[in-house]
N, C-alpha and C positions, 0 to 999 in steps of 0.2 A: 523494546525491539533491539536489544544489543547482543553482543557476543563477547569474544575474547578481547582483551586489551592488545594493542598492536605489538608491543615489545615483550609481551609476557607469554612464553611458551606453555606455561602451566594453565590449563583451562579449568574454570570452576567445576566442581564435581557435579553440579546440577546440569551442566551442558554435556551433551553426548559426543560420540566420535564424529569425525567430519562426514563420513557417508550417511550416518543416521541424521545428522543435522541437515544435510542437503535433501534427504528424503522428506524430512519434516517440513522444510521450506516449500518443497514441491506440493506436498499434500495440503498444506495450509493455503497455498496460492490457488490450488484447484478448488478448494472449498470456498474461498472468497469469490473466485470467478463464477462458480456455479450459483452462489448466492446472488451476486449482482445481476447476472444475466437471467437466472431462473426467476427471481422475484420480479424482474422487469416484465418477463413474458406473462407470469401469473397476473400481474397488475393490469396488463392490457386486456386480459380475459375476464377480469372481475368487473372492470368499470371503463367507461369511455371518458371519464373526467381526468384530464391530464394531471391536474393538481393532486388528485388522490393517487394516481399511478406513481407519481414522484414520491409521495409520502410513503407508500408501501415499499418502494424500492429503497428509500433512505432508511426507514426503520429496520428493514431486514438486514441491510448492509451494516448498519451501526451495531446491531445486536450480534451479528456473526463475527464482527471484528473483536468485540469483547471476548466472546467465547474462544475464538481461535488463538488470541494472544494469551489468554489465561492457560489454555491447554498446552499450547506449543512453546510458550515462552521458556519454560525450564528445559526444553529439549534443544531448540535451535536459536532461541532469541525471538522467534516469530517476527522477523523483519517484514516478510511478505511484500516487499517493495524494493526494487533495485536502487532507487535513489536514497532510500532510508539506509540501506547497507552501505552505500558510498558515503553518505553523510556521517555515519558512525565511524567509518574508516578515516575520514578527514579529521575527526576529533580524536583519533588514536584509540578508538574503542573496538575496532575490528581490524584484523590483519589485512593489509592492502591486497595480499595475494588471494584472499578469499572473495573479493568483490565479484570477479567474473564468474567463477563457478557457482556462487550463490545466486547471482542474477540469472544465470542459465537455468538453474533448478527452478527458480521462481517463474520464469517465462514459460518453461515447459509445463509447469503446474497450471498456470493461467490458461494456456491453450487447451490442456486436458479438461479443465473445469468448464470452458466454453463448450467444448464438444459434449460433455456430460449434460449440461443444461439444455442444449439443443435436442439431444436424444430423449431426455426426460419428457419433453413437451411435444414429442412426435415429429420433430423437424429433421432435416438432413444433419449429419454429423457436423458439417461445416457449411455455413451459409454466409458469404462475405457481406458485411454490412454496406448499405447504401446511404446511411445517414451522414451527410456532410456536416462537419462542424469546423468552419473555417473563418468565422468572423473574428476580427482583432479583439473584440471584447471577451470572447471565449478564451482566447490565448492568455489574456491578462488574468482572467479568472483562474486559469490553471497555475500561473505563476503565484498568485496569492494563495490558492489552496495548498499547493505543495510547500511553499515557504512556511505557512502556518503549521502544517503537519510536522515538518522536520523540526521546527523550533519547539513545538510542544514536546516531542519525544526527547530531543537532546537536552532540553532544560530539565525535564523530570529526572532523566538518568544522571545528569551532572549534579543535581541537588540531592541525590540519593533518595528520590521519591518514586522509584520505578514501580512500586506497588500501585501507583495511580495510573500507570500507562494504559492498561486495557480500557478502563472507563474513559480516560481522557481522549484516547484515540477514537473510540466508538462515538463519544459525544461530539468530538470535533468534526468527524466525517459526516455524521448524521445532520449536524447543523449546517455544515458547508454545502451540502446538497442544495440548500435553499438560499444560502448567502452568496455563493459564487455563481457567475453567469454560466460556467461550464458544467455545473452540478458536481464539481470536485472529483475528477478522476484521480488526480494527484499521485499517479503511479504509472510509470512506463510499461510495467508488466501487464497490468490490467487493461491498459490501452491496447496492447497487442492482442490480448485475449478477446476484447470486445469487438475487434475487427472481424472475428470469426463467427459472429452471430448477427444476422440481419433482423434485429429485434429492438425493443424499446431502449436497451442500454448500449446499442451498437455504435460504432464509429467507422466511417468509410476509410479504407486504407490511405487514400490521398490526404486525409486530414490528420492521420496519426503522427507523421514526422514533426509537424509543427507543434502538436500537443506535447510530444515527448521533449522537444527542445524547450518548450515553456516550462515543463516539469523540472528539467535539469536546471534551468535558470532559477526557478523557485527554490530548489533544494540548496543551491549555492547561496542564495539570499537568506534562507533560513539559517544556514550555518553561520553566516556573517552576523546576523542579528543575535544569535546565541553568543557568539564570540565577543562581540563588542557591547552588547546591551544587557542581555539576560543573565549570562554567566561569564563575566570577564575572566581572562586567563589567570588573574591573580588568585581566583578561587580554585583550589585544587580539585581535580576530578577524582572520583572515587577510585580506589586502588583495585577493586575487584571487578570482574566482568559482570555484566548485567543480564538477567534472564528475559527481559521483556522489551517490547516495542519494536 
């Protein structure tokens, strides 16, 4: 999930123009939101077993992430997550000026994907979630989930192993659904999208700010772990922009 290097005006040939990259981020984010919310709705219709519902949601999300990153990585980098974009910028892999427009494209995509999922299952286009997620343990889970996600992506990119990113991200999020108390939102954009669906995957608006703050804290922690533990600065970062994660 990377993009241009911060100080390099020349973008790799595999990455497209800025408007096309923003469109790809919006489309990918919409696809991810539709998957997360849609599979959650489907799961509740297929079974009353909450464990099976979560398994369905997790498997669908993990698989979709792999596909979306493989397909969109060469176009936009397939960040699909505002804190991933910001973390890449902190490591000098994305121009800082692109953080806000990329995040805006992602959030719009997540909102559109939520609307799409609601409509596919016969609901109102927007149904504000009533699922409160406010326990301290859930917030700690979001810190852990986001820190791990950011660390995985940045480490693979810095080690020139970006070909592993699609599988690693899919496997990480799929497992984090069951490891973290919060079921691993790990993404401010999807958190906003999930506010718009009163379904299995939803989150009440009053719970979202704390979740997003925890995700930002987790992203910073992930960057620090990469910087001081996994990929010390003495190890040179790759000179070319990266197409994935």
